C-alpha positions as CSV (number, residue, x, y, z in Angstrom):
1,M,0.0,0.0,0.0
2,P,1.4,3.5,-0.9
3,S,1.7,5.9,1.8
4,Q,-0.4,9.0,2.2
5,K,2.6,11.1,1.2
6,Q,3.1,9.2,-2.0
7,L,-0.6,9.7,-2.9
8,R,-0.4,13.4,-2.4
9,W,2.8,13.6,-4.5
10,A,1.1,11.6,-7.3
11,Q,-1.9,13.9,-7.2
12,L,0.4,16.9,-7.3
13,R,2.2,15.6,-10.3
14,V,-1.0,14.9,-12.1
15,G,-2.3,18.4,-11.3
16,L,1.0,20.0,-12.5
17,T,0.9,18.0,-15.7
18,V,-2.7,19.1,-16.4
19,V,-1.9,22.7,-15.8
20,F,1.2,22.5,-17.9
21,A,-0.8,20.9,-20.7
22,L,-3.4,23.6,-20.5
23,L,-0.8,26.3,-20.7
24,V,0.9,24.6,-23.7
25,F,-2.5,24.2,-25.4
26,A,-3.4,27.9,-24.8
27,F,0.0,28.9,-26.1
28,L,-0.4,26.9,-29.2
29,V,-4.0,28.3,-29.8
30,F,-2.7,31.8,-29.4
31,L,0.2,31.1,-31.9
32,M,-2.3,29.7,-34.4
33,S,-4.9,32.4,-34.0
34,G,-2.7,35.5,-33.3
35,T,-0.4,37.3,-35.6
36,T,1.9,39.2,-33.2
37,G,3.3,36.3,-31.1
38,F,5.0,36.5,-27.7
39,F,8.5,37.3,-28.9
40,K,7.7,39.7,-31.8
41,P,7.8,43.4,-31.2
42,T,4.4,45.1,-31.4
43,I,3.0,48.7,-31.4
44,R,-0.3,49.8,-30.1
45,L,-2.7,51.8,-32.3
46,V,-6.1,53.3,-31.4
47,S,-9.1,54.5,-33.4
48,Y,-12.5,55.9,-32.6
49,A,-15.7,54.9,-34.4
50,D,-19.4,55.6,-34.0
51,S,-20.3,51.9,-33.8
52,A,-18.4,48.7,-33.2
53,G,-20.5,46.9,-35.9
54,G,-20.1,43.4,-34.4
55,L,-16.4,43.8,-33.8
56,R,-15.0,41.7,-30.9
57,N,-11.8,41.4,-28.9
58,G,-9.2,39.4,-30.7
59,A,-10.6,40.1,-34.1
60,P,-8.0,40.3,-36.9
61,V,-6.4,43.6,-37.8
62,R,-5.5,43.7,-41.5
63,L,-3.5,46.0,-43.7
64,Q,-4.8,45.9,-47.3
65,S,-6.4,42.6,-46.3
66,V,-3.2,41.1,-44.9
67,D,-3.2,40.1,-41.2
68,I,-0.9,42.3,-39.1
69,G,-2.3,42.1,-35.6
70,N,-5.4,41.8,-33.4
71,V,-8.0,43.9,-31.6
72,E,-6.8,44.2,-28.1
73,R,-9.8,45.9,-26.4
74,I,-13.1,47.7,-27.3
75,R,-14.7,50.1,-24.9
76,I,-17.0,53.0,-24.8
77,V,-15.6,56.5,-24.1
78,D,-16.7,60.1,-24.4
79,H,-15.2,61.3,-27.6
80,K,-16.1,63.4,-30.6
81,D,-14.3,63.8,-33.9
82,S,-13.1,67.0,-35.5
83,S,-16.6,67.7,-37.0
84,G,-18.3,67.4,-33.7
85,A,-19.9,64.0,-34.4
86,A,-19.9,61.5,-31.6
87,T,-17.5,58.6,-31.9
88,P,-17.8,56.8,-28.6
89,V,-16.3,53.4,-29.5
90,L,-12.6,53.2,-28.7
91,I,-10.8,50.4,-30.6
92,E,-7.3,49.5,-29.3
93,M,-5.2,47.4,-31.6
94,K,-1.9,45.6,-31.3
95,V,0.0,45.1,-34.6
96,N,3.3,43.6,-35.6
97,A,6.0,46.3,-35.5
98,K,7.5,45.1,-38.8
99,F,4.5,46.6,-40.6
100,Q,5.0,50.0,-39.0
101,P,6.6,51.6,-42.1
102,F,3.4,50.9,-44.0
103,L,1.2,52.6,-41.3
104,H,0.7,56.4,-41.4
105,T,-1.1,58.8,-39.2
106,D,-3.7,59.4,-42.1
107,S,-4.2,55.7,-42.8
108,Q,-8.0,55.0,-42.6
109,V,-9.5,52.3,-40.3
110,L,-12.5,50.5,-41.8
111,L,-14.7,48.0,-40.1
112,S,-15.3,45.3,-42.8
113,T,-17.1,42.0,-42.8
114,A,-15.7,38.8,-44.2
115,G,-18.3,37.9,-46.7
116,V,-22.0,38.7,-46.2
117,L,-22.4,36.9,-42.8
118,G,-18.8,36.6,-41.7
119,E,-17.1,38.1,-38.7
120,T,-16.2,41.8,-38.5
121,F,-12.5,42.8,-38.6
122,V,-10.4,45.9,-38.8
123,D,-9.0,46.7,-42.3
124,I,-6.5,49.5,-42.5
125,D,-6.3,51.3,-45.8
126,S,-2.9,53.1,-46.5
127,T,-3.3,53.4,-50.3
128,Q,-3.9,57.2,-50.2
129,A,-1.9,57.9,-47.0
130,K,0.8,60.5,-47.2
131,G,1.3,61.5,-43.6
132,P,4.2,60.5,-41.3
133,V,4.7,56.9,-40.1
134,A,2.4,56.1,-37.2
135,G,4.2,55.5,-33.8
136,N,3.2,53.7,-30.7
137,N,-0.3,54.7,-29.3
138,S,-1.0,56.7,-32.5
139,E,-4.6,57.5,-33.4
140,L,-5.8,56.5,-36.9
141,P,-8.9,58.1,-38.4
142,S,-11.8,55.8,-39.0
143,K,-14.0,55.7,-42.1
144,Q,-17.7,54.6,-41.9
145,V,-18.5,51.6,-44.0
146,P,-22.2,50.5,-44.4
147,D,-22.8,47.2,-42.8
148,I,-25.3,44.6,-43.8
149,Q,-28.0,46.2,-41.7
150,D,-27.5,49.5,-43.4
151,V,-27.7,47.8,-46.8
152,V,-30.9,46.0,-45.7
153,R,-32.5,49.2,-44.5
154,S,-31.6,51.1,-47.6
155,S,-32.9,48.3,-49.8
156,Q,-36.3,48.1,-48.1
157,S,-37.7,51.0,-50.2
158,T,-36.3,49.3,-53.4
159,L,-37.9,46.0,-52.4
160,Q,-41.2,47.8,-51.7
161,N,-41.1,49.4,-55.2
162,V,-40.2,46.0,-56.7
163,N,-43.1,44.4,-54.9
164,I,-45.5,47.1,-56.2
165,L,-44.1,46.7,-59.7
166,V,-44.6,42.9,-59.5
167,N,-48.2,43.4,-58.4
168,R,-48.9,45.7,-61.3
169,L,-47.3,43.3,-63.7
170,D,-49.4,40.5,-62.3
171,R,-52.6,42.6,-62.8
172,I,-51.5,43.4,-66.4
173,V,-50.9,39.7,-67.1
174,T,-54.2,38.7,-65.6
175,A,-56.0,41.3,-67.7
176,V,-54.2,40.0,-70.8
177,E,-55.2,36.5,-70.0
178,D,-58.8,37.6,-69.5
179,Q,-58.7,39.2,-73.0
180,K,-59.1,42.6,-71.6
181,G,-57.7,45.7,-73.2
182,S,-56.0,46.1,-76.6
183,V,-53.1,43.7,-75.8
184,G,-55.4,41.0,-74.6
185,K,-57.5,41.2,-77.7
186,L,-54.4,41.4,-79.8
187,I,-53.2,38.1,-78.4
188,Y,-56.4,36.1,-78.0
189,D,-58.9,37.5,-80.5
190,K,-59.3,35.0,-83.4
191,Q,-60.9,37.7,-85.6
192,L,-57.8,39.7,-85.5
193,Y,-55.8,36.6,-86.6
194,N,-58.2,36.1,-89.5
195,N,-58.0,39.7,-90.6
196,L,-54.2,39.6,-90.4
197,N,-54.1,36.4,-92.4
198,S,-56.4,37.9,-95.0
199,S,-54.2,41.0,-95.2
200,V,-51.2,38.9,-95.7
201,A,-52.9,37.0,-98.4
202,Q,-53.9,40.3,-100.2
203,V,-50.3,41.5,-99.9
204,N,-49.0,38.2,-101.4
205,S,-51.5,38.6,-104.2
206,L,-50.5,42.2,-104.8
207,L,-46.8,41.2,-104.9
208,S,-47.7,38.4,-107.3
209,D,-49.5,40.8,-109.7
210,I,-46.5,43.2,-109.5
211,D,-44.1,40.4,-110.2
212,N,-46.2,39.3,-113.2
213,G,-46.4,42.8,-114.6
214,R,-50.1,43.3,-113.9
215,G,-51.4,46.7,-112.9
216,S,-49.8,50.2,-113.0
217,L,-47.1,49.3,-110.5
218,G,-46.3,46.0,-112.1
219,K,-45.9,47.7,-115.5
220,L,-43.8,50.4,-113.9
221,L,-41.4,47.8,-112.6
222,N,-41.5,45.3,-115.4
223,D,-42.1,47.2,-118.6
224,D,-39.0,48.2,-120.5
225,T,-40.8,51.2,-122.1
226,L,-40.3,53.2,-118.9
227,Y,-36.6,52.4,-118.9
228,T,-36.4,53.4,-122.6
229,R,-38.2,56.7,-122.1
230,A,-36.1,57.5,-119.0
231,S,-32.9,56.7,-121.0
232,A,-34.2,58.9,-123.9
233,T,-35.0,61.7,-121.4
234,I,-31.5,61.5,-119.9
235,D,-30.0,61.6,-123.5
236,D,-32.1,64.7,-124.2
237,L,-30.9,66.3,-121.0
238,D,-27.3,65.4,-121.9
239,K,-27.8,67.2,-125.3
240,V,-29.2,70.2,-123.6
241,A,-26.3,70.4,-121.2
242,E,-23.9,69.9,-124.1
243,N,-25.6,72.8,-126.0
244,L,-25.3,75.0,-122.9
245,N,-21.6,74.2,-122.6
246,S,-21.3,75.0,-126.4
247,Q,-23.0,78.4,-125.8
248,K,-25.8,77.5,-128.1
249,G,-29.3,78.9,-127.7
250,T,-30.5,81.7,-125.5
251,I,-29.7,80.0,-122.2
252,G,-26.2,79.0,-123.4
253,K,-25.4,82.6,-124.4
254,L,-26.9,83.8,-121.2
255,I,-24.5,81.6,-119.2
256,H,-21.3,82.0,-121.2
257,D,-21.6,85.4,-123.0
258,P,-19.4,87.9,-121.0
259,S,-21.2,90.8,-122.6
260,L,-24.3,90.1,-120.6
261,Y,-22.2,90.4,-117.4
262,D,-20.7,93.6,-118.7
263,N,-24.1,95.1,-119.6
264,A,-25.5,94.0,-116.2
265,N,-22.5,95.5,-114.5
266,Q,-22.8,98.7,-116.4
267,T,-26.5,98.9,-115.7
268,L,-25.8,98.4,-112.0
269,A,-23.1,101.1,-112.1
270,K,-25.5,103.5,-113.8
271,A,-28.2,102.7,-111.3
272,N,-25.8,103.4,-108.5
273,Q,-24.9,106.7,-110.0
274,L,-28.5,107.6,-110.4
275,M,-29.2,106.6,-106.7
276,D,-26.1,108.7,-105.7
277,G,-27.5,111.7,-107.7
278,I,-30.9,111.3,-106.1
279,N,-29.3,111.2,-102.6
280,R,-27.4,114.4,-103.5
281,G,-30.6,116.1,-104.6
282,E,-29.6,116.3,-108.3
283,G,-32.2,116.3,-111.1
284,A,-36.0,116.2,-110.8
285,L,-36.0,112.9,-108.8
286,G,-33.3,114.3,-106.5
287,K,-35.2,117.4,-105.8
288,F,-38.4,115.4,-105.5
289,A,-36.7,113.3,-102.8
290,K,-34.5,115.9,-101.1
291,D,-35.9,119.4,-101.7
292,P,-38.0,120.4,-98.6
293,A,-39.7,123.3,-100.5
294,F,-40.9,120.9,-103.1
295,A,-42.1,118.5,-100.4
296,K,-43.9,121.5,-98.7
297,K,-45.6,122.4,-102.0
298,L,-46.6,118.8,-102.6
299,D,-48.0,118.7,-99.1
300,Q,-49.9,122.0,-99.6
301,M,-51.3,120.7,-103.0
302,I,-52.5,117.5,-101.4
303,T,-54.1,119.6,-98.6
304,N,-55.9,121.8,-101.1
305,L,-57.1,118.8,-103.1
306,T,-58.4,117.3,-99.8
307,E,-60.3,120.6,-99.0
308,I,-61.7,120.7,-102.6
309,T,-62.8,117.1,-102.3
310,D,-64.4,117.8,-98.9
311,Q,-66.3,120.8,-100.4
312,L,-67.5,118.8,-103.4
313,Q,-68.7,116.1,-101.0
314,A,-70.5,118.8,-99.0
315,G,-72.1,120.2,-102.1
316,Q,-70.4,123.6,-101.8
317,G,-69.7,125.9,-104.8
318,T,-70.8,125.4,-108.4
319,A,-69.1,122.1,-108.9
320,G,-70.4,120.9,-105.5
321,K,-73.9,121.9,-106.5
322,L,-73.4,120.3,-109.9
323,L,-72.6,117.0,-108.1
324,K,-75.0,117.1,-105.2
325,D,-78.0,119.4,-106.2
326,P,-80.8,117.1,-107.6
327,S,-82.7,120.1,-109.1
328,L,-80.0,120.4,-111.8
329,Y,-80.6,116.8,-112.7
330,N,-84.4,117.4,-112.8
331,H,-84.0,120.6,-114.9
332,A,-81.7,118.9,-117.3
333,D,-84.0,115.9,-117.5
334,Q,-87.0,118.2,-118.1
335,M,-85.1,120.1,-120.8
336,L,-84.2,116.8,-122.6
337,V,-87.8,115.7,-122.5
338,E,-89.0,119.1,-123.9
339,S,-86.3,119.0,-126.6
340,R,-87.4,115.5,-127.5
341,G,-91.0,116.7,-127.8
342,L,-89.9,119.7,-129.9
343,V,-88.0,117.5,-132.3
344,T,-91.0,115.1,-132.6
345,S,-93.3,118.1,-133.4
346,I,-91.0,119.4,-136.0
347,R,-90.8,116.0,-137.7
348,Q,-94.6,115.8,-137.7
349,D,-95.3,119.3,-139.0
350,P,-92.2,121.0,-140.3
351,K,-94.1,123.8,-142.1
352,K,-95.4,125.0,-138.8
353,Y,-92.0,125.7,-137.6
354,L,-90.1,126.4,-140.8
355,S,-92.5,128.7,-142.7
356,I,-91.2,132.2,-143.5
357,K,-93.6,135.2,-143.5
358,L,-92.6,138.4,-145.2
359,H,-94.5,141.5,-144.3
360,I,-94.1,144.7,-146.4
361,F,-95.5,147.7,-145.0
């Protein structure tokens, strides 16, 4: 039988072995999951965000999607960014010091998700960074990235619109299947098919007539007389053009004779001289256009004519009475009637009016 002391020593050895195994296992797990290691130099970086977005302690920290460290701690603090917006989430990161030359004070911290439903990790973007190299405990600015919840919220209105559109399309398809509306009748109406088939048959018949030279259009396409006449017309036009180029005929001389241009140029020159003389007040037309005394006389003459016309219309003066007084017309008419009666009496009994009586004392 082992003594009590031996039993205790055996239990102590078993306990020490279990503890040592657990420590070794934890160390191995850390080495497999971590990126900094126990004996590698590290630096500490911090960043502030408005939301953790599912980030947890120990989450990977990546530079351009390459693992360089882990999230050490996440906590809530009272902090605001330069614009005054609240950024209460403090993210403390521990990264491998060998990546320090690639980290700058203006490198942006993004909370990204591995896939659609993967874990959240810290992704540092240094592609546009131009600031100094980040040191230990340096603060890196954060950039808000929409998470899956933001995408779902923003897509709700789109999904609602799609649902409304689907419902409308369903109503349209139902109406078409019920042969309602123009489209429904267009698809299901047999009479429309019959009419269309008849129209196609008529078109085929028309094309057959045209191909066989029947009708006006068929003769137009198949009769050589049209081609012959067109060719003759083109020949005649070619002869006309040749005559024009040869300066034959009136139009040919009109186009090629330089004397016509000279005469027209001289006529225009004389017309310009005449217009210049008129503008200078020379000659009868010039005085008519430029002499103010003549214009005054012309205006006075027109005024006098207007007054005379007004007086004639009013029946004033001899001429006015001659135009407006009806008694003159009556007297003249009476005189003509009496003259006609006198001529008639003379014709009936000329001796009465043409006899000569001679009296001697």
